[in-house]
C-alpha positions in Angstrom: 5.9 77.4 -26.4 7.6 74.3 -27.1 10.6 76.6 -29.1 11.3 78.4 -25.7 12.0 74.9 -24.0 14.1 73.4 -27.0 17.4 74.4 -25.4 16.6 73.0 -22.3 15.4 70.0 -23.9 18.4 69.4 -25.9 20.8 70.2 -22.9 18.8 67.2 -21.3 19.1 65.1 -23.7 23.3 66.1 -24.1 24.0 65.1 -20.1 21.9 62.0 -20.4 23.7 60.6 -23.6 26.8 62.0 -22.0 26.1 59.9 -18.7 24.9 56.5 -20.7 28.1 57.0 -23.1 30.2 57.1 -19.8 28.6 54.0 -18.7 29.1 52.1 -21.9 32.4 52.9 -22.7 33.4 52.1 -19.1 31.7 48.7 -19.2 33.6 47.6 -22.6 37.0 49.2 -21.8 37.0 48.4 -18.2 39.0 45.6 -16.8 37.2 42.7 -15.8 39.5 40.9 -13.1 37.9 38.7 -10.3 40.6 39.3 -7.1 39.4 36.9 -4.0 38.8 39.1 -1.4 37.0 41.4 -4.0 33.4 40.1 -3.0 34.0 39.7 0.7 32.3 42.2 3.1 35.1 44.9 4.3 34.8 45.7 7.6 37.1 48.5 8.6 40.2 45.6 8.2 38.4 43.6 11.0 37.1 39.9 10.3 33.0 39.9 9.8 31.0 38.6 12.7 27.8 37.5 13.0 24.9 37.8 9.9 24.8 41.0 8.0 20.9 40.8 8.4 20.7 41.8 11.8 16.9 42.8 12.7 16.6 46.6 14.1 14.0 47.9 15.6 11.3 49.9 13.8 12.0 52.6 16.4 15.4 53.3 15.4 14.1 54.4 11.6 11.0 56.4 13.2 13.6 58.5 15.3 15.7 58.6 11.4 12.6 59.8 9.3 11.7 62.3 12.6 15.1 63.6 12.4 14.7 64.5 8.7 11.0 65.6 8.8 12.1 68.1 11.3 15.8 69.1 9.7 14.2 69.6 6.2 11.3 72.2 8.0 13.7 73.9 9.8 15.9 74.4 6.4 12.6 76.8 5.4 13.6 78.8 7.8 16.4 80.0 6.0 15.3 81.8 3.1 13.1 83.9 5.6 16.0 85.0 8.0 17.9 85.8 4.8 15.2 88.3 3.5 13.4 89.1 6.9 14.9 92.9 6.9 13.7 93.4 3.1 10.5 92.3 3.5 10.3 94.4 6.9 11.1 97.1 4.8 8.7 96.6 2.1 6.1 96.7 4.3 5.0 93.2 4.8 7.2 92.2 8.2 4.3 91.8 9.8 2.6 89.5 7.7 5.5 87.2 6.8 6.4 87.4 10.8 3.1 86.1 11.7 3.4 83.4 8.9 7.2 82.2 10.2 5.2 81.9 13.7 2.3 79.7 13.0 5.1 77.4 11.0 7.3 77.3 14.0 4.0 77.0 16.4 3.1 73.7 14.2 6.6 72.4 14.2 5.9 72.8 17.9 3.1 71.2 18.4 4.2 68.1 16.0 7.8 67.8 18.2 5.4 68.1 21.8 3.4 65.5 20.3 5.9 62.9 19.4 7.9 63.7 22.4 4.6 62.8 24.8 4.1 60.1 22.7 7.9 58.4 23.5 9.2 58.7 19.6 12.5 60.5 20.8 13.5 57.9 23.1 16.0 55.4 22.2 15.9 52.4 24.7 12.4 50.7 23.9 
């Protein structure tokens, strides 16, 4: 059984070795010049004002996580949309449509819940 995975393991070892070799060679042969302004933060050419450690509301992170959650879940609809016609021709269109409708329904319930709880309001 291990023989069938040997090419994949060899390829993974070659890729990892290549990545490590590139990092080591660039560290050994690369320039190590220190510039005066190299360690200063770059703010689009403007001098930075205030501290970089600004406290943000946890609400910002919650909205970001909710966006990623709903965005990734909506990506799962793309394969179904691409293969919907062939699934209908194969006779499984009704079952697959019901499953997708259930999936979208769960997403809608989750979105309504978050909306009612005020999770999508920016100015809290």
